[in-house]
N, C-alpha and C positions, 0 to 999 in steps of 0.2 A: 853477438854469434863469431865464427871463424870465420873468416872474410876466404871466398871458395874461388872467384875469378875478382880482377881488378882492371877500372878501365884503364886502355892505353898496355895492356897485356895482352901475348896472343896464349890463349887460353891451350896451356898442354895434352888435354887429355878432355874426351867426353864427360863428365860425371852424371850418373843415373842416380838418383836419389831412390832409396832402401827403405828408407824408414826415416823421417821425420819431415822437414820441410827446407826450402833457402828459396829466399826470398829475392828478388832480380828488382834492380831499382838503377834508377839516376838520379844523380849527386850532380844540383847546381849551388849556385855561389849560397842562396837561402832557401834552397828548397830542396826535397827528397821526393820523387815522385816515382810511387813503385810501378813496374811494369806487371809482373805474375808473381804468383809463386807458386814454386815449384812441386808440389807433394809426390810420395811412394809412384813409382812407373815412370816419372817425369824429368827428360834431361836439363842439363843447363852445361854452356859449352859449344851451341851447336855452330858460331862461328871459325872456329878449328877445324872443319872438313874443309877450310878454304886456303889451312895452309898458314902464313905469316897473319891474319888479318886478329887486328888485337879486340881484346874486347869491348865494348861500346859501355857497357852497365856493368854495376858490380852485382856480384854476387856473395850473399851471406847466410849462414847457416843461422834460421830462425829461431831453432832449437835443439834437443839434440837429435844430429842427424847421424844416418848411415848413408855413403854415398859407394858408389862403386864406380872407380874409376877406371878409363876405357882410354890407353894412350891410342895419339892418334895416327903411330905407326905399325901398332897393331888392326886399328878400324881398317886401315888401309889397305893390309896385307889381306886382311877378313874377304873386304869387297874385291881383293885382283882373285880372289878363288870361282866368283859369281855363282857358285853353289845357291844350294836352298836355303842354306846361313845366312848369306850376300842380300838376297832378294827376301827378304823375312826382316833386315837387318832396315834396308833401305825405306820397304815401308813402312816401322813404326817410327823410323828417324825422319820421314819426310813426315809422318803424320804430326809428331810432336812439335817442329819446328811451323809447320800451318797453324798450327793452334797457339802456339807461343804471338807468335807475329800478330793472329786475328785479338788476343787476348791483349797485348800490348797496343795496339791499334788508337785505341780511346787517349787512353795515358800520354800517350805523346804528342797525338794533338793538342791536348787542356797545352802541356808544357811549351810548346810551341806560343796557343795564344797567352799566358803566362807571361813569358818572355819577350813579346812583342815579333814575333819572328813567324807570323800568322800569315803576315801579309806579304811576304818573303815566298818565292815559288814555292810548293809545294812537293817533296817527292816522294809520292807514298810507295808502300812496299805494302803487296796483295796476295792473298792465293787465289789462283785459278784453278778451279776443280774440272776435269776435262773426263 
């Protein structure tokens, strides 16, 4: 399928899956580990909200897919408005990021074990609900 995001390249936009599916995966020299499958209503490219942070994983359309492309400057303008639409976007975005982190936690740990990095200090990212 078509590549949506490439590792090492900052995402130019947030992509929301309208139809189809986008597979997010980490590729090693000899392994490919799927982190998540983003279906309709789910987003990929969330690290772009941090500015010029490069993507860490590859995102590739798994089938015929339609994406809604939301360029980061437009999202930042929406958030600057701080109205009801901004609050709704932040809530939906936060929920999707938490879901993606939860889904990716086990595959990333498995990759660390397979690569021998399990003995290195583990830097965990976790979601905290308040």
